[in-house]
Backbone as CSV, one residue per row, in Angstrom:
resi,resn,N_x,N_y,N_z,CA_x,CA_y,CA_z,C_x,C_y,C_z
1,UNK,68.321,137.772,126.226,68.509,138.009,127.492,67.341,138.651,128.187
2,UNK,67.288,138.651,129.587,66.116,139.319,130.132,65.745,140.633,129.829
3,UNK,66.709,141.452,129.449,66.312,143.004,128.993,65.623,143.055,127.785
4,UNK,65.661,141.970,126.996,65.000,141.872,125.640,63.630,141.294,125.632
5,UNK,63.125,140.968,127.061,61.802,140.176,127.092,60.753,140.928,127.980
6,UNK,59.561,140.518,127.682,58.364,141.124,128.627,58.363,140.266,130.001
7,UNK,57.531,140.741,130.926,57.482,140.192,132.226,57.155,138.529,132.210
8,UNK,56.471,138.116,131.058,56.395,136.719,130.989,57.440,135.792,130.569
9,UNK,58.515,136.572,130.102,59.753,135.807,129.747,59.803,135.588,128.138
10,UNK,58.980,136.203,127.428,58.899,136.065,125.977,59.774,137.316,125.383
11,UNK,60.383,136.870,124.390,61.285,137.896,123.631,60.387,138.980,122.798
12,UNK,60.724,140.220,122.918,60.043,141.307,122.112,60.040,140.996,120.818
13,UNK,58.845,141.214,120.169,58.744,141.034,118.668,59.771,141.868,117.934
14,UNK,59.899,143.156,118.438,60.744,144.169,117.814,62.247,143.680,117.806
15,UNK,62.831,142.940,118.871,64.133,142.521,118.951,64.136,141.545,117.810
16,UNK,63.203,140.548,117.641,63.318,139.517,116.709,63.315,140.155,115.297
17,UNK,62.367,141.058,115.110,62.341,141.765,113.735,63.500,142.370,113.319
18,UNK,64.301,143.190,114.215,65.447,143.635,114.009,66.559,142.532,113.420
19,UNK,66.533,141.520,114.164,67.564,140.349,113.695,67.091,139.946,112.415
20,UNK,65.883,139.754,112.093,65.318,139.127,110.838,65.824,140.129,109.617
21,UNK,65.650,141.485,110.033,66.217,142.447,109.079,67.463,142.378,108.642
22,UNK,68.357,142.255,109.733,69.779,142.035,109.512,69.999,140.654,108.851
23,UNK,69.415,139.704,108.916,69.522,138.406,108.022,69.121,138.597,106.658
24,UNK,67.984,139.243,106.453,67.450,139.535,105.058,68.562,140.443,104.464
25,UNK,68.992,141.514,105.102,69.836,142.469,104.408,71.287,141.839,103.983
26,UNK,71.671,140.743,104.766,72.802,140.017,104.266,72.522,139.265,102.968
27,UNK,71.411,138.645,102.808,71.147,138.150,101.463,70.881,139.087,100.415
28,UNK,70.319,140.282,100.823,70.025,141.332,99.805,71.252,142.001,99.402
29,UNK,72.225,142.278,100.268,73.466,143.025,99.907,74.270,142.149,99.001
30,UNK,74.231,140.891,99.171,75.040,139.912,98.300,74.383,140.044,97.027
31,UNK,73.127,139.878,96.746,72.381,139.929,95.469,72.564,141.355,94.861
32,UNK,72.600,142.427,95.643,72.919,143.842,94.961,74.293,144.097,94.830
33,UNK,75.155,143.320,95.300,76.714,143.635,95.217,76.913,144.983,95.782
34,UNK,76.464,145.349,96.960,76.590,146.633,97.603,75.494,147.069,98.588
35,UNK,75.526,148.350,98.783,74.775,148.881,99.697,73.235,148.636,99.439
36,UNK,72.428,148.441,100.407,71.014,148.340,100.493,70.315,148.891,101.580
37,UNK,69.045,149.201,101.467,68.220,149.730,102.526,66.942,148.951,102.553
38,UNK,66.389,148.712,103.574,65.071,148.166,104.069,64.083,149.164,103.555
39,UNK,63.287,148.793,102.645,61.982,149.810,102.330,60.635,149.126,102.787
40,UNK,60.512,147.923,102.950,59.148,147.371,103.329,59.363,146.026,103.925
41,UNK,58.382,145.690,104.992,58.311,144.489,105.519,56.698,144.024,105.404
42,UNK,56.536,142.883,104.764,55.274,142.263,104.565,54.833,141.089,105.375
43,UNK,53.794,141.043,105.728,53.078,139.834,106.428,54.040,139.281,107.448
44,UNK,54.474,140.104,108.413,55.084,139.607,109.647,54.271,138.814,110.537
45,UNK,54.495,137.427,110.510,53.699,136.501,111.233,54.321,135.991,112.447
46,UNK,53.973,136.050,113.648,54.436,135.515,114.862,53.669,134.094,115.076
47,UNK,54.392,132.973,114.928,53.653,131.585,115.020,53.695,131.204,116.527
48,UNK,54.957,131.502,117.182,55.108,130.853,118.558,56.158,132.061,119.287
49,UNK,56.020,131.988,120.595,56.916,132.925,121.311,58.403,132.401,121.467
50,UNK,59.223,133.242,121.553,60.642,132.899,121.902,60.982,133.174,123.306
51,UNK,61.512,132.360,123.969,61.670,132.471,125.392,63.061,132.892,125.759
52,UNK,63.395,133.439,126.755,64.777,133.877,127.244,65.612,132.558,127.346
53,UNK,66.674,132.547,126.764,67.727,131.549,126.734,67.494,130.577,125.375
54,UNK,66.464,130.781,124.695,66.407,129.936,123.425,67.493,130.272,122.546
55,UNK,67.768,129.251,121.665,68.751,129.506,120.617,67.645,129.847,119.397
56,UNK,68.189,130.991,118.692,67.367,131.512,117.519,68.188,131.373,116.361
57,UNK,67.756,130.723,115.215,68.424,130.764,113.903,67.525,131.377,113.008
58,UNK,68.126,132.080,112.111,67.466,132.862,111.041,67.965,132.351,109.661
59,UNK,67.006,132.434,108.677,67.234,131.761,107.459,66.483,132.679,106.450
60,UNK,67.352,133.258,105.485,66.812,134.217,104.388,66.939,133.394,103.019
61,UNK,65.912,133.719,102.232,65.819,133.014,100.798,65.461,134.255,99.794
62,UNK,66.281,134.380,98.886,65.936,135.408,97.839,64.689,134.793,97.109
63,UNK,63.738,135.864,97.008,62.538,135.556,96.431,62.602,136.085,94.954
64,UNK,63.169,137.301,94.712,63.179,138.088,93.466,63.858,139.297,93.580
65,UNK,64.409,139.691,92.253,65.104,140.866,92.048,64.460,141.581,90.995
66,UNK,64.045,142.873,91.223,63.402,143.937,90.394,64.550,144.799,89.709
67,UNK,64.267,145.854,89.362,65.117,146.740,88.799,66.067,147.384,89.772
68,UNK,65.487,147.907,90.941,66.357,148.377,92.021,66.007,147.639,93.319
69,UNK,65.031,146.734,93.356,64.504,146.130,94.563,64.824,144.644,94.601
70,UNK,65.049,144.110,95.832,65.376,142.708,96.125,64.386,142.360,97.224
71,UNK,63.526,141.134,97.023,62.659,140.609,98.044,63.260,139.428,98.641
72,UNK,63.348,139.270,99.944,63.991,138.126,100.614,62.860,137.759,101.751
73,UNK,62.549,136.465,101.760,61.779,135.856,102.733,62.787,135.469,103.963
74,UNK,62.353,135.689,105.307,63.106,135.380,106.257,62.274,134.489,107.251
75,UNK,62.754,133.490,107.861,62.195,132.483,108.739,63.140,132.694,110.103
76,UNK,62.525,132.672,111.260,63.158,132.422,112.521,62.734,131.281,113.138
77,UNK,63.608,130.498,113.615,63.387,129.221,114.246,63.838,129.385,115.762
78,UNK,63.285,128.687,116.608,63.708,128.603,117.983,64.021,127.167,118.361
79,UNK,64.994,126.930,119.225,65.414,125.615,119.823,65.476,125.876,121.238
80,UNK,64.961,125.055,122.188,65.317,125.153,123.638,66.793,124.550,123.813
81,UNK,67.422,125.289,124.719,68.969,124.809,124.929,68.994,123.459,125.218
82,UNK,68.035,122.743,125.945,68.169,121.258,126.134,67.362,120.331,125.160
83,UNK,66.996,120.834,124.052,66.267,119.913,123.060,67.053,120.016,121.789
84,UNK,66.654,118.976,121.074,67.202,119.069,119.513,65.930,119.366,118.614
85,UNK,64.864,119.506,119.085,63.562,119.906,118.406,63.592,121.527,118.049
86,UNK,63.270,121.807,116.864,63.167,123.241,116.513,61.750,123.630,115.977
87,UNK,61.314,124.826,116.234,60.046,125.318,115.836,60.345,126.612,115.028
88,UNK,59.427,126.789,113.857,59.461,127.975,113.242,58.565,129.027,114.213
89,UNK,59.164,130.207,114.416,58.422,131.008,115.199,57.932,132.416,114.674
90,UNK,58.691,132.841,113.481,58.338,134.036,112.799,58.839,133.993,111.501
91,UNK,57.947,134.554,110.563,58.395,134.774,109.145,57.881,136.040,108.529
92,UNK,58.573,136.628,107.616,58.185,137.877,106.887,58.931,137.808,105.682
93,UNK,58.358,138.708,104.760,59.164,139.172,103.531,59.492,140.586,103.738
94,UNK,60.797,140.750,103.422,61.416,142.005,103.341,61.687,142.441,102.007
95,UNK,61.634,143.708,101.802,62.024,144.338,100.579,63.097,145.370,100.775
96,UNK,64.207,145.236,99.963,65.383,146.078,100.135,65.280,146.966,98.776
97,UNK,66.155,148.089,98.799,66.442,148.704,97.507,67.946,148.935,97.464
98,UNK,68.524,148.715,96.367,70.010,148.878,96.083,70.089,150.457,96.167
99,UNK,71.362,150.841,96.743,71.791,152.197,96.767,73.110,152.462,96.054
100,UNK,73.269,153.590,95.597,74.545,154.126,95.073,75.108,154.840,96.137
101,UNK,76.370,155.264,95.856,77.251,156.015,96.899,76.595,157.228,97.481
102,UNK,75.591,157.813,96.864,74.964,158.998,97.225,73.686,158.662,98.118
103,UNK,73.408,157.284,98.194,72.185,156.888,98.922,70.902,156.881,97.932
104,UNK,71.049,157.062,96.850,69.844,156.965,95.763,69.744,155.559,95.299
105,UNK,68.491,155.241,94.956,68.335,153.942,94.222,69.109,153.706,92.924
106,UNK,69.477,152.506,92.787,70.325,152.235,91.589,69.973,150.804,91.085
107,UNK,70.040,150.634,89.753,69.799,149.340,89.316,70.688,148.072,89.854
108,UNK,69.891,147.061,90.161,70.663,145.839,90.549,71.237,145.228,89.361
109,UNK,72.548,144.896,89.520,73.290,144.217,88.336,73.097,142.649,88.615
110,UNK,72.405,142.019,87.761,72.202,140.629,87.894,73.227,139.713,87.399
């Protein structure tokens, strides 16, 4: 939407990053079988801009599980509303930590 864009019509990177974090959290919470929190984002790379009105698709891939942490690679792809061609626009690796009921790190049950 226009409120999410700069004057040139490109979507703010922070808007995209927030949605990528949510996509990664979906993968991580399934792997953790519970509550997780984002603790790091590595190598956020913006390849192409996203324009107002573009369809954005997000894909998360589990990279690994540590004792309490989970790493997920997330890619964002854009497609113009009138085209079938899609382009990868952004990618990053997110690290999440599994949390217990008190919000403290807990081991991930594999």
